[in-house]
C-alpha atoms as one frame of an Amber mdcrd trajectory, in Angstrom:
protein
   2.596 -22.231   1.172   5.389 -21.071   3.434   4.706 -18.252   5.864   7.814
 -16.226   6.472   8.530 -13.730   9.157  11.374 -11.307   9.093  13.517  -9.733
  11.748  15.621  -6.625  11.803  19.268  -6.655  12.775  19.480  -3.115  14.141
  23.255  -2.987  14.295  23.619  -4.041  10.656  20.320  -2.373   9.581  19.325
  -5.424   7.551  16.264  -7.660   7.365  16.285 -11.447   7.151  13.798 -14.312
   7.084  13.673 -15.955  10.492  13.083 -19.399   9.020  16.038 -19.218   6.581
  13.703 -20.747   3.966  13.438 -19.211   0.529  10.022 -19.161  -1.121  11.004
 -22.056  -3.408   9.913 -20.347  -6.637  12.106 -20.103  -9.702  12.775 -16.889
 -11.602  10.619 -18.180 -14.469   7.730 -18.807 -12.059   8.147 -15.290 -10.716
   8.069 -13.799 -14.219   4.968 -15.822 -15.165   3.249 -14.548 -12.036   4.338
 -10.957 -12.721   3.089 -11.157 -16.294  -0.168 -12.738 -15.201   0.493 -16.038
 -16.969   0.761 -18.376 -14.011  -1.932 -20.838 -13.036  -3.577 -18.633 -10.473
  -6.738 -19.748  -8.730 -10.010 -18.486 -10.160 -10.738 -15.075  -8.616 -13.818
 -14.841  -6.441 -16.203 -11.919  -6.367 -15.659  -9.653  -3.374 -18.596  -7.537
  -2.334 -17.866  -3.855  -1.975 -20.024  -1.137  -0.543 -20.651   2.465  -1.402
 -21.824   3.298   2.138 -18.776   5.534   2.496 -20.702   8.005   0.335 -23.050
   8.535   3.312 -20.175   9.989   5.336 -20.171  13.752   5.646 -17.386  16.165
   6.533 -18.769  16.051  10.070 -18.620  12.230  10.272 -15.970  10.885  12.620
 -14.632   7.704  14.192 -14.932   5.361  11.246 -12.838   2.978   9.188 -13.425
   2.124   5.534 -11.766  -0.727   3.690 -10.663   0.779   0.376  -9.086  -2.412
  -0.968  -6.190  -4.812  -0.399  -4.334  -3.298   2.598  -5.679   0.226   2.107
  -7.915   1.535   4.868  -9.214   5.033   5.480  -9.356   5.527   9.237 -10.886
   8.580  10.843 -10.105   9.247  14.488 -12.219  12.335  15.099 -10.159  15.090
  13.448  -7.441  12.902  11.883  -7.677  11.021   8.558  -5.194   8.160   8.231
  -4.635   6.118   5.088  -2.784   2.792   5.222  -0.738   1.268   2.382  -2.477
   3.236  -0.382  -2.774   1.702  -3.816  -5.226   3.248  -6.254  -3.960   2.098
  -9.638  -4.601  -1.068 -11.671  -1.338  -2.891 -11.017   0.950  -3.538  -8.066
   4.099  -2.780  -9.992   6.560  -0.028 -10.811   5.335  -0.425 -14.410   1.809
   0.568 -15.416   1.596  -2.226 -18.022   3.052  -5.212 -16.135   2.669  -6.864
 -12.771  -0.296  -8.264 -10.864  -3.638  -6.611 -11.652  -6.148  -5.595  -9.004
  -9.125  -7.889  -8.711 -11.502  -5.107  -7.687 -11.277  -1.330  -8.009 -10.681
   0.775  -4.901 -13.923   1.210  -2.939 -13.208   4.946  -2.726 -11.641   6.567
  -5.788  -8.529   8.630  -5.084 -10.270  11.872  -6.070 -13.102  11.231  -3.570
 -10.901  10.832  -0.492 -11.169  13.432   2.257  -8.086  15.464   3.180  -5.495
  12.925   4.329  -3.437  13.872   7.390  -1.256  10.767   7.723  -0.227   7.979
   5.350   1.180   4.863   6.995   3.256   2.429   4.925   3.758  -1.020   6.470
   6.503  -2.220   4.110   7.855  -1.500   0.643   6.310  -4.195  -1.537   4.629
  -2.719  -4.605   1.144  -3.596  -3.313   1.780  -1.525  -0.159   4.290   1.110
  -1.294   2.816   2.210  -4.628   4.809   5.238  -5.710   2.191   6.370  -8.251
  -0.495   6.416  -5.559   1.806   8.128  -3.072   2.695  10.854  -5.581  -0.974
  11.410  -6.416  -1.835  11.650  -2.710   1.038  14.049  -2.069  -0.101  16.248
  -4.933  -3.618  16.399  -3.429  -2.379  16.732   0.174   1.095  18.334   0.332
   0.882  18.738   4.137   0.360  14.999   4.722   2.738  13.180   7.058   4.157
   9.979   5.567   5.209   7.317   8.087   7.472   4.771   6.422   9.694   1.830
   7.396  13.421   2.196   7.816  15.190   2.782   4.511  12.236   4.264   2.609
  12.504   7.930   3.604  15.254   8.495   1.030  13.048   7.140  -1.740  10.259
   9.613  -0.985  12.667  12.492  -0.366  14.202  11.937  -3.835  10.665  12.243
  -5.250  10.281  15.636  -3.525   8.164  14.591  -0.551   8.402  16.524   2.708
   7.038  15.474   6.094   8.404  11.939   5.802   9.192  10.124   9.037  11.032
   6.834   9.121  10.595   4.151  11.776  12.309   0.900  12.747
């Protein structure tokens, strides 16, 4: 396994791997992985909790792991959601791509009002457009904080209150 880091060239507004090493996978290996036909390790059972159901509208100062990189963070009067993904696949296609191993701990419909959505980067398992659209429909006043280059994508989908960061 190769761990890659990336850097941003601000003047050229581009990203690059700092190690100059590609991941070493062929296109066929990528497609097998995307279609779920690669030799993946046996999934392990991850315990989830429904303790979030004990939270009330008055509850504050908590964090709940929803799944993968999605967290619901409450900081008193502010609800923040990170890298939301609530559908079965991390993919632009509903029928292809890697499947979730466990369902979201909190279903999308059971979330409190979301004030801020933070997107760390635009991989499909962090920038899931279906989840973002569903959240926006439920919370049209939400602020979306996205990496450089992704504001246009949300604006084309009709989102307002999108702020882009380096």
